[in-house]
N, C-alpha and C positions, 0 to 999 in steps of 0.2 A: 201098468205105465208105460212102460215104452211098445206095447202093441199101439197104443193109443198116439202115443209119437211119431211113430213110421203111419200109418193112421192117416193124419193131418201132415206128414213132410208127402205122403203118395198123395191123395187130392191135389195139394199144390202146383206139385210136379203134370196131374192132370191139367190143370187148370193151363200151368204155363202151357204147355203142351197143345191145346186146344187154342189159345193166344195166337200162339203161329200157324198153325194147321188153317185158320178159320180167323185171318185175323178184319178181317169184316163186320163178324157181329160187335164192335166195341168198336167206340167214335174216337176220335183221332187221338184225341187226351188221353187216354190212358192205352196208347201202346208207349211200345216198351223210349225212354228215354232215356239216353244215358250221359254222365257226369263226364268233366275237363278227364277223371282218371280212368278208365275201359279197358277191355279186352274186345274187341271185334272177332270174333270166329267163322272162318269163311272156311264152307261148307257148301254140296249139294247138294237140293233136295227139288220138288217136283212141283210143280206150282201150277194154278190158272187163272191168272188177275183177271183176265177178259174172258173167260169161260171155255180158256182151250190151254187144255194143260202140256208143259211139255219141262224135258231138265233145267236146273237153271246153277248158276252160281252165285250164294246171298252170302249176305252178314247177318250170322245169326240164324237162319233160317226166313227171313220177312225182306219184302221186298213192298216200297224202299226199306232202307237198312235205319237202323233207328235211329231215332234224335240224336244228336249230339250235340246239349244247350252247355255253357258256362256261361260264368258270369268278365266281366272287361279284367284283363288280371289277372286271372287263374291262368297257373300251368298246366298244363296236357305233356299223360303220359298215355299213350294208346297202344295196349299190345296188337299187333295185328300177329293173326293164327289159322296157317295154313292148315288145312283140313280135306284140302281138296282130293275125289279120286277116281270123277269121272272124264276118264280124256279123252270124250266125245267134247268136251270142252278143255282148257287152258288150266291145266292143274298148279301151274305156276303163280304167281302175283305178286302185286305192288300196290299200294295205296297211298292216292296222293290227297293232304288237305285246301281242295281250291281254296284260293284267294287271301290263306293265310303267309305272310312274308316270307317266315321260319328265317328272318333273320340273328345268323349267328349259325346257322343249323341247316344247312344245306342239303346236310343230309340225312334229314328227318321231311324233304320233298317230299320222299313216294314214288320217283320214277325210273323204271328201269332201263337201265344205258345210260342215263344222264348222270341219277343224283346216288342211283343206289344200285347192284344185284336185284334180280327177283330173289321175292321168298320161297324155298323151296315144300312142297307138303312135310309136312310134321312138325317142321322149325317157327318159328316166330323172331319177330322183331319191336322191340318197341320204340316206339315215335315222344321222343321229349323234349316239346317244344314249349316256348313261352309267344304270345303278338297282345305284348302288353302295351300296346295303343288302336291294338282293333276292334270293333262292335262291327256288331250287322251280320247279313243274309250269305253263309256259304255253304259248301258239299264238299263232299268226301267219295272219291271214285276209284277205280284200281284204274292204273298209268304199268300196265302190260298189258302191250298188244291190243284188241278188244273185248279187251273179257268187260269193261264194262256194262257192254252191249246184253252180255248174259245175264246182267243183274246186282251188279255190285254197284249200286251205288244207293250214296241216303244224303238227309239233311245236316247242317252244321250249323249251328246259331251261336252268339258273343252277342248275348242282351247287354246291354249300356244300362245302370242304377240312375244315370244322373244324361241321358238322352235330351238331344235340346230342343227334341223336335215331342216330346212325350204327352204335352200338351195337348196333339190333334189327338189321342186315341185313348178307350180306356181298357181296349182287350189286347195282348201279346202272347200270348204263351203257346204250347205244343200244338194246340189245337185252329193256332191259325195259320199254321205252316201248310205251304200248297203246292205238291211236287208236280212235275208236268215231266212224263216220259213218255218219250213212243218203245215201243211192246216189240220186239219179234216173233215167229213164232219156230220158225231154224234159229238153230244153235250159233256164234259168231262165226266161228272156225269157218265153216260152209258157206259163208256170205265173207267173206276177202276176197277180195279179187273178180268181185260181181257189183252190179248198183244194188245193193237192198234198201227197200219197200217198208217201211215196219206197217205192221199187220194190224195196228192200234195205236190210242193214245189214251196214256194213265192217267185220270188225275187222284194223287195219293194211292197210289195200286193198284185203281179199280179201272176199268174199262168195258167195250165191247167192241169188237172186229164186226167187217161186214159178212152177212151170212152165219152170224153164230150166232149164239143166244142171249137173251135177257139178263145179261148177269147187271149183278146189282151194281150200282151208281156209289162214287164218296157224295157222301154227305158231310158241311159246312152250316155248322148251327150257328144261330145267329138270334139274339131279341133286341125286342124292335128299342130303339132309342140309344145304344150304346153303340161308340166307334170301335171298327177291328180295326189291326195293321196283321195285314195279311203279307206273310212272307213268300214270292209266289220264287219257286226255284225252280230253274229250268236243267234236267239233268237229260235230258233226252241224247242222243247219237247222234244224230242227225238234222232232225224236222226241226223249222220253228216254227210260234205259233202263236198264231194271234186268240187275246186272252180277253174276255171280258162277263160284265154278268147281265143278265136282262134288268132293265129297271134300275141301274144302280150305274154314277160316273163312280173312280177311283182316282186316287190322290195320290201320287205317286214321291215318295219324300226320300227312295233310296234307293242306289242303283249296285249293285258288286261291293258291299261293306262301305260303300263313299252318299253319305247324306247329298241328297240334293236339295236347296229351293223347293218347296210345295209343288204342283204341276197338277191338275184336274185335264185327265182324260177320256174317253168313253170304252179304248181298246189302244190294248199293247201289244207289239209286235215282239216276241223273247226270244232270242236266239239261244240254241243253246251253250250253257255253262254257263247264262243269263242270271244275273238275281234281282228287282223289286222289291223293294215295299210299299204297298200300296196300303194309304188308307178308306176303306171302306164305310160307311155313315147308312145302319141297320134306320131309317127313315120312311119309307115303303109299308104297304100296307102287309099284315102277314099273312106268308104266304108263302109258295115255293118258287124259286126263281131260277132257270136255265144258269149256270155256271159252264161258258163256252174257252173251249182250248181246240181249234180246226190248226192242224200243219199244214204245212205247204207240199202238203202229199196229192197227187194230180187225183179230180175228181173227191175232194173229202169234202164232207157233208156231217149232218146231224140227222139224218137218218132213225128212228130205233131209237137214239140217243148216245148214237157214237159222239167221240171226241168231247164230252159232258161229264159234270157233274152236277149237287140238286145245291141249290142255298134255301135250307129251309127253316125262316121265325119260328122262335117259340111257339107252341098253340095253332102250328099250321099241320095241313092233316099229312100222313106216312104216304102223301103222289106224289108222277110225275107232274115237274111244273106243266104247266100249256099257257108260258110268256111267248110272244111270238120272238122271232129270232130278225130285231133290225138292224138296218145298217147304221155301224158309225157315222159322227161326225166331227168330230176330235179327237182323231189317234192320234198317241202321241210318237212326236217325232224329237228324236234324239236330239237332235242339235236346238231343241227350246230346254232339255233340261240343263241348269248351271248348280255349279260344286256350293254346295252352303257354307262351308268351312273351308278359310284361308284359300277365294277364287285365284285363276290364275294359274297360266301357264308355266313352267320353268321356262327362262334362257332368254335371251334377243324376241320379243314377239312380230318374228318376221318367219316366212317359212324358208327355210335353208340356211337360220343362221345359227343353229347350234352348234355347239360345241361337237358334237360327232351325228355325222346325218347321214343315214343308209335306206338306198333306194334296193326295195326288197319285191323286183315282178316274177306275178306265177304264175307257170305255163305249166300244162301238159302234154307227156311226152312219152314216149313208151314203157321207162319202166314207171313210170306213174305220174306224180305233182313234182315238178322244180318250179323250185328256189331260187331264184337270182343261178337260174341253167344249175344246180343240181337239186340232185332226189335223197330225201330223209335217208341212212339206214340207219340203222344202230350199231355202233361201236362194239368191240370186243372187248373192250374195258370200260366201264362209267368213264364219263365224261372226270365225272368231281374225282375220283379216283386217279386219273392222269395228272392233276393240276396238283393232288398231293403228293405224285411223284415225281416232282419237277414239271411238267411241260407248262411251258409259258405262253406262246406263242402259236399267232393260230396254224400257222405252219406245223408244226409238231404236235394239236391238237386234232384227233379223230373224233368225227368224220371227215373227214377230207375235203372242208370247205363252203360245209355245214357249221363251223364256230367259228363266231364269232368276236374278239378278242374287244374291250371297253377297258379305257384306264379310269381311274378312280376318280368320281364324285364331277361327272361330267354329263352336263345336257347334250341325250339324244333325240334325236327325230329319224321317226322311222317313219317311211311312206311305202305304204303294201300295197300294187298294184295288183290285182286280176286281171290280164293280157288276153291268156287261154282255157284259163284252168273255170272247168263247167260244174254245176253239182253248187254251186253259188244261191243266194246272200252264204259267204267263206263270215263264220266266226272265227277270228283272232285272238287268241291265249299267251299274256307274258306271266309266266309265273315270276312273284319273287317279289311282286312289285303291283300298284297301282301306276293310271299311267291319266294325260290329260288327252282327249278326245279332239285335237284340232281343227281337225275336217274328217265328219262323218261320211260313210261311203251315200249316201243321197242327198249332199249338197254339193256347192260349187264355192264354198262361202269357207276360210277358217275365220275362229277366234280361239285368240290367245288370252284375252281376256278372260274371260269365263266360262271354260266351257268345263261341261263335265268329265268326274275323272271316274276311273271303274278300269278293270281287268279282262275282258272282254268286249269286244267292237265287232260289229260286221262289218267286213274291206267291200262287199258290196258284190256284185256277179259283173262279168267279165266287163272287162269299160271303165268301173269302177277302183276308186282307192279310198284305204285312209289312211291317214297322218294320225300320230300319235307323240307324245314326248313324256322324257322319265328321264331321275336323277339315280345316276349308275354311287348309288350309296348300300348298297348289299350287295357286297364279294361274295364271288361265288357263278355258275354256271346253273344259267337259269333257261327255261325249255318255251320258246315261243313256235306256236304252233296253230292249225287252225284244225278246232276242236268237236268238228263233224269227225269222230272216229275212223271211220272208212277213210277217210283223205289222211287223217295224220299216219295212217297207218302205208297208205301210198305215198308218202314221203313230203307230206307238205308240212317240214320244222325244218328251223333251226335252233342252233344252242349261244345263247348272248353270256358267255364268258367276261363275269365284270372284276377287274383286277385283280387274274388269275397270282401275282405276286404276293400279297395281300390276304391269298382266301386259307393257308394252311393256318394261320394265327386266327383269321375269323371265326373259321369255322372250330378251334381247338377247345378241348379234346373230340375227338372221332369218338365214339363207342368203340368199346370191342365188340359187340353185338353188330355193330354195323361194319366193322371192318371182317369179318369172319364171313358173311352174306358172297361174297365172292368165293372163295373157298369150296366150302359148299355147294353153289351154285355147280361150278367146275366140275362138281364129284355129281351131279344129277343123274339119275342112269337112263334116265329118259335120250336114247339116241337122236329124237329128232330135235334134241334140242345143241344149241351152238354150244363146246364149252369156252370158256375164258380163259386165259392166261394165269396164274396164279399173281396174284400182286398185291400185297400188303400197303396200307398206307404209313403202316408203321416204320 
């Protein structure tokens, strides 16, 4: 009997191993889906998602990482375990839950040197947080240097059983989550200080590269007559993407976790870290259709199946599509998106009339990117730890010139203008909040009446700007940065420190495990890692 039991355990283990090694053998709906109480093991693997084998930094050995799925109101307990060993890549880590407000749990935001010290090898940290009023499409990724470019990224969805737009779709599950990821054949640390160009665009973790093999492409299966909520998650490090599906319109109903008035388009430009939910109605003849995700890299095309996946109707043959590439005639314009619920930007509906108005011009210089003439460098002590130890104003908080102290319950208007910073359009992300986009980068008009709300917005290219508004109702230090990871590493960031005097009470109690991260990190044996002064928040 014991022998039979061991044999069954062995068979289950081998099946799981096969699923990890060759994930493309399984439809997306059978890929790992974790609940809100789970463990993510960060380790090194060699994978070839586009046919080119390379070492990577992955969650549970797969790319993208497992989908984390929760119901609105669920509490999250996610333990991040560092089992990294390959020192050709970063061996320290931290994980950020992108788009989650972390109200009262700023210490769980996962940003190395802003809200915590990194997790060292063979240690772990339990991220315990709630998102009681949030539902929608989010994601998670490393927030340590450019580590997520080596693979540490995945989707996170909070489902709302009372979604007011549920009448528009029939299917919304793991099979309709679609990740878009640029992919590099060189490990990320070697690309720092260069101008990296991605080798391929992966859709649901599969793709092809120019000159490479005809690797398997992702397949999205649909049944004619049904309506699908496709959750598009842009988890790239740099590339923005023009997304479309041949022969089908897409109805946008969500931007970055915020419901929008339904808007029909035939193509969406999706910037790094943005998410959209779109309704696809499977009303075309049973066939295969190209799913297109054209990145903004030079000379990008669809030759040989580059930058594509397959939409396959039930009953269609297992074959590549032959559908033609038709130019878009109804592209998404961000300024045409409007918040579905509680529309209107906060504060006086006039430019410059918020309680706090801050201009953030972005330039390029010898040290990299500068925001308001300062290039962000990691402080030796995380900003949250500084605040918990009594630092309260901008002159006390490090890094000098990069921390903006904001009063509580104020309307803040930020103008991010791209003056001389190359490499745009630049997607700007604010942690801890959504914001109203009162001016989009490609528009000269302002909208305070019913602008879209989201957490990542393009600030455009040189000569353009975006204007956003939010309310300081979430005490703590929150990162504001370009989400092109190479630009963040080169200094394109600031910290918005909301009401520092309120922060110790707002985040109380700080977990003991969080308090131990810095002393453990300070004694990390890697001589290439700068130590920090041992400071305890207690």
